[in-house]
C-alpha angles and dihedrals in degrees: 000000000000092000089052090052093049090051091051091053090047097050099037095084097047090044091056094050101035127102123254093265092047093051091050091053091046093051093048093050091043092051091049094051100043103028092231122148112262091243092050091048090055094054092048093050094047087049092051098200127053114233092202120103106238119222142092116313123248120263104257099176113119099183118056130218094272092058092049090051091049090050091052088052090051093044093051089048089054092055091258098289123172127278096257093055094038095053096068091040097055095083094046094043098045091046091053095044091050092048091055093041100249094121143030118185129188113240095250092049090049091049091051093051093049093048096045114110126227093251092049089052091054093050094047091048094047092097094046091048090051092050091052091051094244119181111264118242111271115244129215115265118246092252093061094087090047089050090053092055096049116080119239118237122188131198092264094051098070096081097184103307120193122260112292102055103110139178120222133201141163124238116202118218095196101130118211095336131048095206122123128001123322140165122267133193126235109214122192120188125186115226100212100046106014090241104170128198125182129190132170122247114204099204134001097262123136099220091049089049093054089047090053089044091055090052093049090050087061091060096046114105089219139034120277105246102166135024115196120185144166122254097270113141091235087068102030098070139105091253096062096036091052092045092056089047095053093045091047092244118149107236120208140160142206127242117271114269092005105115094169086069084072096038093140098059096032088061092051089047088067101029098045113016103033091034089056108029101030127203105297121124115260120189135159139035095292095054091046090053092049091051093051090052089049093050094050088065096034095056092058095044093048097044100043103028109026114084115204136183121249123200114247101182140338127208132184128212107183107302090345118100118194120196128187123195137199119249109278114269139160120257086247091056092049093047097053091044094052107102090213091062111113122235090241088058093048091053093046095053091042090060093046094047092051091062102046124110108192092199091053093047090050092050089051091050092052090049092050091049091052092049091053091049088052091051095044096044094040111133117258092250091070095244112159121235118224113255113258102183114126125238117255091257091053091043091052093049090051095055091090095052104028092100091063090068095058116225112029101183108096091206093058093056113095121242111254111243118214114239110257115239133202111307097190133043115270105259091202100047094108097052099030091105095049091046091052090050089057090050091051089050098048110013093178096065116110127234092252089054092052091046092050089050091050089046092054089059098040109018100169097043104059121039136197093264090074092070095094090048091052092047092058093047090049090051090057094047092051091049093053089046093052093048091051092051094048101039102020092233140068120261115281111274095013125116120225115272097254091055089053097050096104095043102044112123 
């Protein structure tokens, strides 16, 4: 400390009169020599003289090493519990250990243990916990402070809001695995009318999400008044919170692990997004663009031509729950019948509704679904598949007979998996004909007996690990032989066993 103070005094004059470049070099050297932070070094050199008295610090430890060692013994005897639980246990545990002759403490050590606080115990045990590989204390995630600043809204707190209060959620299109980057769908559902908007989000990034939300707001027939989300970190951050504050949108969230708090949008995740898009994996710009094209037609078809139920009230009598619903209606019908809808909104949706053709919208949806399937099921080589979507005339003519083909949504049809062939060479390919001859002569022989006979002839070539392979082969031969004995012919489409000897797996 004394050397550092002397260095400050020696450099202060040169630092005050030096140029900008000289001061920078002096700061670099001073910070490297003393270990001070650069900002702190600047303050010291500007002041010129340190006001602090140099010298060794006074010993501030209250508890000596014997007290700390006794604490470790008691902590181990308590099964390594935390300081807050250990503090009230110390008198009980020390008394019991002394009573049974496990511990004998000096009076000053015992006094130190009994007066030590829980925080001091944790500090004294920090080194011991680190040596034992204890789990570090879990820190709060960065979004915890944001969550505390966002109000919680449950399912029962809505109380018939006007159009514009919407729930939001993300639907992941990751397919069977969540590894890597994949496209997600941002879904918005209005509480009053059920109006639903969907848009693809290429990656989970908060600024991209606010940009997508801004574009979705342009297509809404009403102003966005409320934005209710779950506790996902892509929503619980300063970017989204500040965006809502600047736009005058009320930002609320659901309770953690309570999906029913967002029942409105969760229902649309299944009835709209999954019903239309399916469960394939979509990744990359091409898939995001195809999803955007699909959602442009889907939003009009769902909001203007898809009636849905809306819960009116729910009552509970013991274990019985009774629900009453309003008559089915489209979001467009609920919007124009709501007395709180403005005249400008009514005019806007009337103009849009007059230009819509439901059959053309449905045809565009089917084409978009087919395009998504082609992108998701494309071979790894990147080869493009020929488009198979029908024209509008062909689609219209096929509406009468479409039901005969079963499922018509391309995204709901499962991808056909190629049959997996043999991945390793057949270990019995050389002696298969010989084994079949032994089987023909003595069909009652087991696979183990045939393998032992083969091992007697070639002991070092065929090991005991081939038993299961031979059992499967013998099972096929017996099945063919039983079919031949009962019906007098081989199964349709199957070759006789001798002709299949070289291809049996």
